[in-house]
N, C-alpha and C positions, 0 to 999 in steps of 0.2 A: 679718406678712404684708403685702406691698404689693398695691395694687389696680391694676386697669387702667381708664383713663379712658373707653375706648370703650364698655364695658358701662354705665357711669354715664351716658354721653350717651344711650344707647338707652333706659334705664329712665326717665331724667328727661324725655326727649322724649315717651315714651309717656304719662307722667303728665300733662304739659302738654297734649298732644293730647286726652286723655280729659277733662280739665277744660274745654277749649275746646268739645268736643262737648256736654258736659253743659250748659254755659252757653248755647250757641246753640240747643239743642233744648228746653231747659226741663225736662229730666229725665235720670235716670241710664240710661235704656234704651239710648240710642245708644252710650254709653261701654261698657256691659256687653256689648252685641252686638259692638262692636269688639274687646273683650278675648276673648270667646268665639271669634270667627273667627280671631284671632291664635293662640290656643292650639290650635285645631283644625288649622290649617294647619301649625303646628309639629309636631303629633303625626302628621300624615299622612306626614311624611318620616322619622320615627323608625326604622322598620324598614330604611330604606335608608341610614342614616348611622351613623358611628362615635360611640357615646354614651359612650365611656370617659372623656372629658374634659368631660362635660356640666356637672358641678358645679364645675369648676375656674374660680376667679375671680382667679387670680394674674396678674401682669404677663405679657403676651404671649399670654394665652388668647383674646383677641379683637383685631381690628384694624379698620381703617376700613371693612371690608365690612359692619359693623353699620349703616352709614348707608343701605344698601339697605333694611334692615328699617325704618328710620326713614322713608324715602321711601314705602314701602308703607303704613305706618300713617298717614302724613300724607295720602296719597291717599284712603285709606279714610275718614278723618275728614272730608275735604272732600266726599266723596260722601254721607256721612250727613247733613251739614249742608245740602247742596244738596237732598237728597230731603225733608228736614224743611221747608225753605223752600218747595219746590215743592208739597208737600201741605198747606201752610198750618197747620202745627202752631203752636199759640198758646203762647207762653212766658208763664207767670204771674208775678205780682209776687213779690218776695222775701217769705217768710213774716213777717219782722219788720216790714216796711212795712205789710202788710195788717192784721196784728194790732194795730199801733200805731193805725191809722186806726179800726179797730173799737172799740178801747178808748176812744178819744177821743169817739166818737159814742154809746157805750152809757151808759145811766144806771147809776150804781153804787148797789147796795142798801146799807142801813145795816150796820154791822159785825155779824156773827153771822147775818145773813139770807142765804139762798141766792139766787143770781141767778134772776130770773124767766125763764121760757121765752120765746122770741121770739113776738110776736103772730101769731096765725093770720090769714091773709088771707081775706077773705070773697069769694065769687064775685060778680063784677060783670056788669052787662048788657054785651052786645057793643057796641062803639063804632059810631056811625053810619058808613056807608060814606063814604069820602073820594074826592073827585074827582081828587086828585093822587096819583101813586104815591109811596110812602115810600122813603127810602133804605134799602139793605140794612143789617140790624143785625149787629153783630159777634157771633161765637159767645159763648155764655154760658160763663164760666169761674169756677169757685169758687176764689178766691185762697187759701182755707184748706181744703184737702181733708180735713183732720183734724177740722174742725168740722162736725158733722152736725146741730147745733141741739139736741142732747140736753143736759139739765142733769144733772150728776152731783152728788149732795149727800147 
């Protein structure tokens, strides 16, 4: 069976755009939303279209009109990235980078010993009032959301 390049262009473009949205927003949520909206829009038109050739992937089953779908998905991707930037969504560090830094700074126990739990911080007195306003602090982000500080052992 021979294949049609137009469908490959569409699927490849959708995958690249989903990767782009994931990278620019810092999570899979945007790409998942894009995929859901794409499927919902396709299903809305199912009752009004001929579905006899829906699973036909042979040569000639698609043409350059699939580029319209690529343009729609690209526009949606840009809108998602724009909204993420507009709302100040913080992208976190790559898990490997933050884990590497944490391991370099953590004391290692002797072999056979479990890792000690992180030290509990003691409440401190309120700092004296400052005469100068401080700069706004960036939002707190846990670079390792899977690490809740519990020791398993």
